[in-house]
C-alpha positions in Angstrom: -127.2 77.2 -106.0 -129.8 78.9 -108.2 -127.6 81.7 -109.3 -128.8 84.2 -111.9 -125.9 83.4 -114.4 -127.0 79.8 -114.8 -129.0 78.9 -117.8 -132.6 77.9 -117.1 -134.5 75.2 -119.1 -138.1 73.9 -119.0 -139.3 70.6 -120.2 -141.7 70.6 -123.2 -144.5 69.6 -120.9 -144.0 72.6 -118.7 -143.9 75.0 -121.6 -147.0 73.5 -123.1 -149.1 72.9 -119.9 -148.1 75.6 -117.5 -149.3 79.2 -118.2 -146.6 81.8 -119.0 -147.7 83.6 -115.9 -147.0 80.6 -113.7 -143.7 80.0 -115.4 -142.6 83.6 -114.9 -143.6 83.4 -111.2 -141.3 80.4 -110.7 -138.4 82.0 -112.5 -138.8 85.3 -110.6 -139.1 83.5 -107.3 -135.8 81.6 -108.0 -134.1 84.8 -108.9 -135.3 86.7 -105.8 -134.9 83.9 -103.3 -131.6 82.4 -104.6 -129.7 82.9 -101.3 -132.3 80.9 -99.3 -132.6 78.1 -101.9 -129.7 75.9 -100.8 -131.0 72.4 -101.8 -130.6 71.2 -105.4 -134.3 70.4 -105.5 -137.0 73.0 -105.0 -140.7 71.9 -105.0 -143.4 74.4 -106.1 -146.9 73.1 -105.3 -149.6 75.4 -106.7 -153.0 75.0 -105.1 -156.3 76.7 -105.1 -158.0 78.1 -102.0 -161.2 80.3 -102.2 -160.7 80.4 -106.0 -157.3 82.1 -105.5 -153.8 80.8 -106.3 -151.4 79.9 -103.6 -148.0 78.2 -103.7 -146.3 76.0 -101.2 -142.6 76.2 -101.9 -140.4 73.6 -100.2 -136.9 72.2 -99.9 -135.6 69.3 -97.8 -132.1 70.3 -96.7 -132.2 72.4 -94.7 -135.9 72.1 -94.4 -137.7 75.2 -95.6 -141.4 75.6 -96.4 -143.1 78.9 -97.5 -146.7 79.6 -98.4 -147.2 82.4 -100.8 -150.3 84.1 -102.4 -149.8 84.3 -106.1 -151.5 87.2 -107.8 -152.7 86.1 -111.2 -153.8 88.7 -113.8 -154.5 86.6 -116.9 -154.9 83.0 -116.1 -156.9 80.8 -113.8 -155.6 79.2 -110.6 -154.3 75.7 -111.0 -153.4 72.6 -108.9 -150.0 71.4 -110.0 -146.6 70.5 -108.7 -143.5 71.7 -110.4 -139.8 70.9 -109.6 -136.8 73.1 -110.1 -133.6 71.1 -110.1 -130.0 72.5 -110.0 -128.0 70.5 -112.5 -124.6 72.1 -111.6 -122.8 73.7 -114.5 -125.5 72.6 -116.9 -128.0 75.0 -115.4 -131.4 74.7 -113.9 -134.3 72.5 -115.2 -137.9 73.2 -114.4 -140.1 70.1 -114.8 -143.1 68.2 -113.7 -142.6 65.1 -111.5 -143.6 62.8 -114.4 -140.9 64.4 -116.6 -138.2 63.0 -114.3 
């Protein structure tokens, strides 16, 4: 569903408000985990614990939830939710909930 050959797009809000490091983490995660990401909607919830960045990645069908430590080198930890939606042949869009 999130195959490597599909074009990937980000909304203007994501490119302006999300650090490049966080953007790259999402893209790399989609590429590495593409076989497990079977729902058209993937939710990436970045959160901060002990001043460190963590991510809760989730899909509904079949239910899958993963907690990941995100090693940041250049930016600060954030609290933000990002969606990645498979748009079929049109590609993959990465957006904030309010962009929908």
